[in-house]
C-alpha positions as CSV (number, residue, x, y, z in Angstrom):
1,M,86.2,63.9,137.1
2,I,82.4,64.3,135.8
3,D,83.1,67.9,136.5
4,S,85.9,67.9,134.2
5,K,84.4,66.5,131.5
6,R,81.4,69.2,131.8
7,M,83.4,71.9,132.0
8,K,85.2,71.0,128.8
9,L,82.1,70.3,127.1
10,E,80.5,74.1,128.0
11,R,84.0,75.4,126.7
12,L,83.1,73.1,123.6
13,F,79.5,74.8,123.4
14,S,81.3,78.5,123.6
15,L,81.5,81.2,120.5
16,K,85.2,80.7,120.5
17,Y,84.5,76.9,119.4
18,L,81.1,77.3,118.2
19,I,81.4,79.3,115.7
20,P,84.4,78.1,114.0
21,I,82.4,74.4,114.3
22,G,79.7,75.4,112.5
23,F,81.7,76.9,110.0
24,V,83.4,73.4,109.7
25,V,79.9,71.8,109.3
26,V,78.4,74.3,106.9
27,L,81.3,74.2,104.4
28,V,82.6,70.6,104.4
29,P,79.3,69.2,103.1
30,L,79.7,72.3,100.3
31,L,83.1,71.3,99.9
32,F,82.6,67.5,99.5
33,A,79.3,68.5,96.9
34,V,82.0,71.4,95.0
35,M,84.6,68.3,94.5
36,Y,82.0,65.7,93.5
37,A,81.2,68.1,90.9
38,A,84.3,68.7,89.4
39,F,85.5,65.4,89.5
40,A,82.7,64.3,88.1
41,I,83.1,67.1,85.1
42,R,86.8,66.3,84.8
43,D,85.7,62.7,84.4
44,I,82.9,63.6,81.9
45,A,84.9,65.7,79.9
46,R,87.2,63.3,79.3
47,L,85.0,60.7,78.5
48,E,83.9,63.4,75.7
49,Q,87.0,63.6,74.5
50,Q,88.0,60.3,74.2
51,T,84.9,59.3,72.4
52,F,85.2,62.3,70.3
53,Y,88.5,61.2,69.3
54,Q,87.1,57.5,68.5
55,I,84.6,58.7,66.7
56,V,86.7,60.7,64.6
57,E,89.3,58.2,64.2
58,Q,86.3,55.7,63.2
59,V,84.9,58.1,60.7
60,K,87.8,59.0,59.1
61,T,89.2,55.3,59.1
62,A,85.7,54.2,57.6
63,R,85.7,56.9,54.6
64,S,89.6,56.0,54.0
65,A,88.3,52.4,53.5
66,L,85.5,53.2,51.2
67,Q,88.0,55.0,48.9
68,M,90.1,52.5,49.1
69,V,87.4,49.8,48.1
70,S,87.1,52.3,45.1
71,D,90.4,52.5,44.2
72,I,90.4,48.5,45.2
73,E,88.1,48.0,42.0
74,R,89.8,50.3,39.9
75,K,93.3,48.9,40.6
76,A,91.9,45.2,40.0
77,K,89.9,45.9,36.8
78,L,93.3,47.7,35.4
79,F,95.5,45.1,36.3
80,V,93.3,42.5,34.4
81,I,93.2,44.4,31.4
82,L,96.9,44.7,31.5
83,A,97.6,41.0,32.5
84,H,97.9,40.0,28.7
85,P,101.4,39.3,27.7
86,A,101.9,41.8,25.5
87,V,100.9,44.6,27.6
88,R,101.7,43.4,30.9
89,Q,103.5,45.9,33.2
90,P,105.1,44.5,36.2
91,Y,104.1,47.5,38.6
92,E,100.2,47.5,38.0
93,R,100.4,44.0,40.1
94,Q,102.6,45.7,43.0
95,S,100.0,49.0,42.5
96,Y,97.1,46.5,43.4
97,E,99.1,44.8,46.1
98,T,99.9,48.1,48.0
99,V,96.1,49.4,47.5
100,R,95.0,46.1,48.6
101,N,97.5,46.4,51.9
102,A,96.4,49.5,52.9
103,L,92.7,48.7,52.9
104,R,93.5,45.9,55.4
105,E,95.8,47.8,57.4
106,A,93.0,50.2,57.4
107,L,90.4,48.2,58.8
108,G,92.9,46.6,61.0
109,E,93.4,50.3,62.4
110,L,89.9,50.4,62.5
111,L,89.5,47.4,65.0
112,K,92.0,48.2,67.3
113,V,90.0,52.1,67.7
114,G,87.3,50.1,69.6
115,V,84.1,48.6,67.6
116,D,81.1,47.2,69.1
117,E,80.1,43.6,67.5
118,K,78.4,44.8,64.5
119,V,81.3,46.8,63.1
120,A,83.4,43.8,63.7
121,L,81.5,41.7,62.1
122,S,81.1,44.2,59.1
123,I,84.8,44.4,59.0
124,N,85.0,40.8,58.7
125,R,82.8,40.6,56.1
126,L,84.5,43.5,54.0
127,S,88.0,41.6,54.2
128,E,86.2,38.3,53.3
129,Q,84.6,39.9,50.0
130,E,87.8,41.3,49.2
131,R,89.6,38.1,49.7
132,L,87.7,36.8,47.3
133,V,88.4,39.6,44.7
134,Y,91.7,38.9,45.4
135,E,91.7,35.1,45.1
136,Q,89.6,35.2,41.7
137,I,92.1,38.2,40.2
138,I,95.3,35.7,41.1
139,S,93.8,32.5,39.4
140,A,93.1,34.6,36.4
141,E,96.6,35.7,35.9
142,A,98.0,32.0,36.9
143,D,96.0,30.6,33.9
144,D,96.7,34.0,31.5
145,R,92.9,34.1,31.1
146,V,92.0,38.1,30.4
147,A,88.6,37.8,31.7
148,L,87.2,40.3,34.5
149,P,86.6,39.2,37.9
150,D,82.5,38.4,37.6
151,D,80.7,42.1,38.6
152,R,78.8,40.6,41.6
153,L,81.8,40.0,43.0
154,F,82.6,44.0,43.3
155,Q,78.8,44.7,43.9
156,A,79.3,42.4,47.2
157,L,82.4,44.5,48.0
158,H,80.7,47.8,47.6
159,A,77.9,46.5,49.6
160,A,79.9,45.2,52.4
161,A,81.8,48.5,52.5
162,N,78.7,50.4,52.6
163,D,77.5,48.2,55.5
164,L,80.4,48.8,57.6
165,W,80.0,52.8,57.0
166,Q,76.1,52.2,58.3
167,E,77.1,50.2,61.1
168,I,80.0,52.8,62.2
169,S,77.1,55.3,61.6
170,E,75.3,53.7,64.0
171,Q,77.4,53.0,66.7
172,V,78.5,56.9,66.3
173,D,74.9,57.7,67.7
174,R,74.9,55.0,69.9
175,D,78.0,56.5,71.5
176,A,76.4,59.9,71.7
177,S,73.6,58.5,73.5
178,E,75.8,56.5,75.8
179,L,77.8,60.1,76.2
180,H,74.5,61.9,77.0
181,A,73.0,59.4,78.8
182,Q,75.8,59.1,81.0
183,S,76.2,63.3,81.6
184,K,72.4,62.9,82.8
185,S,73.4,60.2,85.1
186,V,76.0,62.6,86.2
187,Q,73.7,65.3,86.7
188,H,71.2,63.4,88.4
189,D,73.8,62.4,91.4
190,L,75.1,65.8,91.7
191,V,71.2,67.0,91.8
192,I,70.7,64.3,94.5
193,K,73.6,64.7,96.6
194,A,73.2,68.6,96.6
195,G,69.5,68.2,97.8
196,L,70.8,65.9,100.6
197,L,74.1,68.2,101.6
198,L,72.4,71.5,101.1
199,P,70.0,71.3,103.4
200,T,71.8,70.1,106.0
201,S,74.1,73.4,105.6
202,L,71.0,74.9,105.7
203,A,69.8,73.3,109.0
204,V,73.3,73.8,110.5
205,I,72.8,77.6,109.9
206,L,69.3,77.6,111.3
207,F,70.2,76.3,114.5
208,L,73.3,78.5,114.9
209,L,71.0,81.5,113.8
210,T,68.3,80.4,116.0
211,L,70.7,80.2,119.3
212,L,72.8,82.6,118.9
213,T,69.2,85.3,118.2
214,R,67.3,83.6,121.3
215,S,70.5,85.0,123.2
216,V,71.1,88.0,121.7
217,R,67.2,88.9,122.3
218,Q,67.3,88.0,125.7
219,L,70.4,90.2,126.4
220,D,68.7,93.0,124.8
221,E,65.5,92.5,126.4
222,A,67.7,92.7,129.9
223,I,69.2,95.8,129.0
224,R,66.5,97.4,128.0
225,R,64.3,96.5,131.2
226,L,67.9,97.5,132.7
227,T,67.7,101.0,130.8
228,A,63.6,101.5,131.9
229,R,64.9,100.0,136.1
230,D,63.2,97.2,135.7
231,F,65.0,95.7,138.6
232,G,62.7,92.9,139.6
233,Q,62.7,90.2,137.3
234,P,66.3,88.1,137.2
235,I,68.0,88.0,134.1
236,S,68.8,84.6,132.7
237,V,70.6,83.8,129.2
238,T,70.6,80.5,127.6
239,G,72.9,79.5,124.9
240,P,76.6,79.4,124.0
241,Q,78.6,80.1,127.2
242,D,80.3,83.7,125.7
243,L,76.6,85.1,126.3
244,R,75.4,83.3,129.4
245,Y,78.5,84.9,130.9
246,L,77.0,88.3,130.0
247,G,74.0,87.3,131.0
248,D,75.3,86.4,134.7
249,Q,77.5,90.0,134.5
250,L,74.0,91.7,133.8
251,E,72.1,89.7,136.6
252,L,75.1,91.0,138.7
253,L,74.5,94.5,137.6
254,R,71.1,94.4,138.4
255,T,71.1,93.2,142.0
256,R,73.6,95.7,142.8
257,L,71.5,98.7,140.7
258,R,68.2,97.3,142.7
259,S,70.0,97.5,145.9
260,L,71.7,100.9,145.4
261,E,67.4,102.0,144.5
262,E,66.2,100.8,147.6
263,S,69.3,102.2,149.4
264,K,69.0,105.5,147.8
265,R,64.8,105.7,147.9
266,Q,65.0,104.8,151.5
267,L,67.5,107.3,152.6
268,M,65.6,109.8,150.6
269,D,62.2,108.8,152.4
270,N,64.0,109.1,156.0
271,V,65.6,112.5,154.8
272,S,62.0,113.8,153.7
273,L,60.2,112.5,156.9
274,E,62.9,114.3,159.2
275,I,62.7,117.2,157.5
276,K,59.0,117.4,157.0
277,T,58.1,117.2,160.8
278,P,60.3,120.3,162.2
279,L,59.7,121.7,159.2
280,A,55.9,121.7,160.0
281,R,56.6,123.1,163.2
282,I,58.7,126.1,161.5
283,V,55.3,126.5,159.4
284,E,53.3,126.7,162.7
285,S,55.7,129.5,164.3
286,A,55.7,131.7,161.6
287,A,52.3,131.3,161.1
288,L,51.6,132.6,164.3
289,I,54.3,135.4,163.8
290,E,52.4,136.6,160.4
291,N,48.4,136.1,162.2
292,R,49.5,137.8,165.2
293,H,47.4,141.3,166.0
294,T,49.0,142.7,169.3
295,D,51.1,145.4,170.0
296,D,53.9,143.3,170.4
297,V,54.5,142.4,167.1
298,G,55.1,145.5,164.2
299,P,55.0,145.0,160.5
300,E,58.5,144.1,160.1
301,Q,58.0,141.1,162.2
302,R,55.0,140.3,160.1
303,E,56.6,140.7,157.3
304,I,59.1,138.3,158.2
305,G,56.8,135.8,159.1
306,T,55.0,136.2,155.5
307,T,58.8,135.8,154.3
308,L,59.3,133.0,156.3
309,S,55.8,131.4,155.3
310,T,56.3,131.7,151.5
311,N,60.0,130.4,151.3
312,I,58.7,127.4,153.6
313,H,55.7,126.4,151.3
314,R,58.3,126.4,148.5
315,L,60.4,124.2,150.6
316,Q,57.9,121.9,151.1
317,E,56.5,121.6,147.1
318,L,60.4,121.0,146.8
319,L,60.1,118.2,149.1
320,D,56.9,116.8,147.3
321,E,58.7,117.2,144.1
322,L,62.0,115.4,145.6
323,T,59.6,112.6,147.1
324,R,57.6,112.5,143.6
325,Y,60.7,112.1,141.6
326,N,62.1,109.3,143.9
327,R,59.1,106.9,143.9
328,L,59.1,107.5,140.0
329,H,62.4,104.6,140.7
330,D,59.9,102.2,142.0
331,E,60.3,98.9,139.9
332,P,57.8,98.9,137.0
333,E,56.0,95.9,138.1
334,R,54.5,98.3,140.5
335,H,52.7,100.4,137.7
336,A,49.9,99.1,136.2
337,A,50.0,99.0,132.3
338,E,47.0,99.7,130.2
339,S,46.3,101.0,127.0
340,V,46.2,104.6,126.8
341,K,44.9,106.9,123.6
342,M,47.3,109.7,124.0
343,Q,45.1,112.1,121.8
344,D,42.4,111.7,124.8
345,L,45.2,112.3,127.5
346,L,46.5,115.3,125.6
347,S,43.1,116.8,125.4
348,S,42.1,116.6,129.0
349,V,45.8,117.8,130.0
350,I,45.9,121.0,127.7
351,E,42.3,121.4,129.3
352,N,43.9,121.5,132.7
353,H,46.2,124.6,131.5
354,R,43.3,126.2,129.9
355,T,43.1,128.8,131.9
356,R,47.3,129.9,132.3
357,I,46.8,129.8,128.3
358,Q,43.9,132.4,127.8
359,A,45.6,134.5,130.8
360,K,48.9,134.6,128.3
361,S,46.6,134.9,125.1
362,L,48.2,131.7,123.9
363,K,47.5,130.0,120.6
364,I,47.5,125.9,120.6
365,K,48.2,125.0,117.0
366,E,47.9,121.1,117.1
367,L,48.5,118.6,114.6
368,V,47.0,115.2,116.3
369,Q,46.5,111.7,115.2
370,P,45.1,108.9,116.9
371,V,47.4,106.9,118.4
372,E,47.7,104.4,121.5
373,V,50.6,103.5,123.8
374,S,50.4,100.5,126.7
375,G,52.0,102.3,129.5
376,D,51.3,103.8,133.4
377,R,48.4,106.3,132.6
378,E,49.5,108.5,135.4
379,Q,53.2,108.8,134.0
380,L,52.3,109.5,130.7
381,R,50.2,112.3,132.1
382,T,52.9,113.4,134.1
383,V,55.0,113.6,130.9
384,I,52.7,115.6,128.8
385,D,51.6,117.7,131.5
386,N,55.4,118.8,132.2
387,L,55.9,119.4,128.7
388,I,52.7,121.6,128.4
389,S,53.5,123.6,131.7
390,N,57.0,124.5,130.2
391,A,55.9,125.6,127.1
392,V,53.5,127.5,128.6
393,N,55.7,129.2,131.4
394,Y,58.5,130.2,129.0
395,S,56.0,131.2,125.9
396,P,55.8,135.1,125.7
397,E,51.9,137.0,125.8
398,G,50.5,136.2,122.7
399,G,53.0,133.4,121.7
400,E,51.8,129.9,120.2
401,I,52.6,126.6,121.1
402,R,52.9,123.9,118.6
403,I,51.8,119.9,119.5
404,I,52.1,117.2,117.0
405,L,51.1,113.8,118.0
406,R,51.5,111.2,115.6
407,A,52.4,107.5,114.5
408,V,55.7,106.9,113.0
409,G,56.8,103.7,112.0
410,D,56.6,101.6,115.7
411,R,56.7,104.5,117.8
412,M,54.2,107.1,118.7
413,E,56.2,110.8,118.5
414,L,54.9,113.8,120.8
415,E,56.6,116.9,119.9
416,V,55.6,120.3,121.9
417,E,57.4,123.8,120.5
418,D,57.3,127.1,121.9
419,D,58.0,130.5,121.0
420,G,60.5,131.3,124.2
421,P,64.0,132.2,124.2
422,G,65.2,128.2,123.5
423,I,67.5,125.9,125.0
424,D,70.9,126.7,123.6
425,E,73.2,123.3,123.1
426,E,75.0,123.5,125.9
427,E,72.1,123.5,128.3
428,S,70.2,120.8,126.6
429,K,72.8,118.5,127.9
430,H,71.7,119.4,131.7
431,V,67.9,120.0,131.1
432,F,67.1,116.7,132.6
433,E,68.9,116.5,135.3
434,P,67.2,117.3,139.1
435,F,67.1,120.9,140.3
436,Y,68.8,122.1,136.9
437,R,67.2,125.6,136.0
438,G,68.6,127.4,132.7
439,R,69.3,131.1,131.9
440,A,65.8,131.2,130.7
441,A,64.4,130.9,134.0
442,F,66.4,133.6,135.9
443,S,65.9,136.0,133.1
444,F,61.9,135.5,132.7
445,G,61.8,135.0,136.5
446,T,59.9,131.7,136.5
447,E,59.4,129.7,139.6
448,G,59.8,126.2,139.8
449,S,62.1,123.5,141.3
450,G,64.0,122.5,138.2
451,M,62.5,119.2,138.9
452,G,59.9,119.4,135.8
453,L,61.6,117.5,133.1
454,A,63.8,115.6,135.3
455,I,60.5,113.8,136.2
456,A,59.2,113.7,132.7
457,S,62.8,112.1,131.6
458,E,62.5,109.5,134.1
459,C,58.6,108.8,133.3
460,V,59.8,108.5,129.9
461,A,62.4,105.9,130.7
462,N,60.1,104.1,132.9
463,Q,58.0,103.6,130.2
464,R,60.5,102.4,127.7
465,G,60.5,106.0,125.6
466,K,62.9,108.4,124.6
467,I,63.1,112.1,125.4
468,E,65.2,114.7,123.0
469,I,65.7,118.3,122.7
470,L,65.4,119.0,119.0
471,E,66.6,122.2,117.2
472,P,63.9,124.6,116.4
473,R,62.4,124.6,113.0
474,Q,64.0,127.1,110.2
475,D,61.8,130.1,110.8
476,K,61.7,129.6,114.9
477,Q,63.6,129.5,118.2
478,G,62.1,128.5,120.6
479,A,62.3,125.3,122.6
480,R,61.5,121.9,120.8
481,I,60.9,118.8,122.9
482,R,60.2,115.0,120.9
483,V,59.0,112.2,123.3
484,Q,58.8,108.9,121.8
485,F,57.1,105.6,123.1
486,P,56.3,102.5,121.4
487,L,52.7,101.5,120.2
488,V,50.2,99.0,121.4
489,E,51.5,96.8,118.4
490,A,55.3,96.8,119.4
491,A,55.1,97.4,122.9
């Protein structure tokens, strides 16, 4: 039961489920924030619309009420003047009543729109002042008096109307301030929620990136070690189940490659040992034939002995090269890595070839920068030695060898170029294979085992570098080989 739950948990911790879960965890807070913002903006917009409508209605109704107050005063005075029986007109009272009813309806509508307590009190005061004016006019009509109402009543009526307008203006300001405060509050809430949700989403993103990056970095390091034939360190990848599975497959590949390398090395050692013993006896016999001066040995037999000695010597050199090539597959931890100044190592190798260079009257053109790499000094020397030796072998008399040593980014570059016949595209695919000798070797009559560039390639791989054949420069035709190694800082 526990194993079943564990398997389900591990399956959940795979890329198939981890990435969708990560997206959901990241997107849900963001979606919530967006939806909250959308609803908040909608509510604010609705509130703004309602407030704007209310303000417009209040202002419009208040303006209408102020206008009606002036109309009431004019109609009231006209009604009183025409109240004398000699000039009385029946429609004057009706006109006055119409204006008065319109004012009362406007004040009623203003109360319905929604006003605060101060505005309501101002409306009641205005309504009360209008009622006092009306009662005085009606009583004057009943008594057939022609006297106008007291001006103080009309002044109080206008004062009440002005107070109403002032209160409505202040209410408009208060509504605008309240709306602004609500907008600020919503904005503040959005900032707080975004401040809480966004870091959560970023934390989840960083967690997933860290988890995946660590696993990918471990896979990359494992593949680099396998490429460099470093089979000694076990491969272990942590993280999602899928990447751990890839790590397990690489570990299986490592064990198989290590077993194959050990089997091949053991086979080569045994073959070399089995060949060297009878070969040494053949060398002794050939030397006896070559060095005997008795009458029993003729010139032809001595020539045969010389030919045997020469070819046996070449065979011994080939066995030594093969053994050396085989030993290059030893696990890198057996080689001591150290900081190597490549410019000094290059000068030392060139000096070792100085006799051959002078014998062919070759010119060495150097463009060298001080660079430093970390690796096995002897294997680095082998790489440079094989490249310089190859260039000397194939350069014509009086030719030029161009050497560039420089730092490019986080890598060191060493280019060696000669004036020889060069390497065509078809041959460039095979020059790093053991025992391969190109057409130039036969046309120049150059002796060799065809192991030089193969050994150089193995040394470069052991140092986690790269070797490649480049196209010759525009005005040249010789071989151009470039080697790259990580600098000390990037090693």
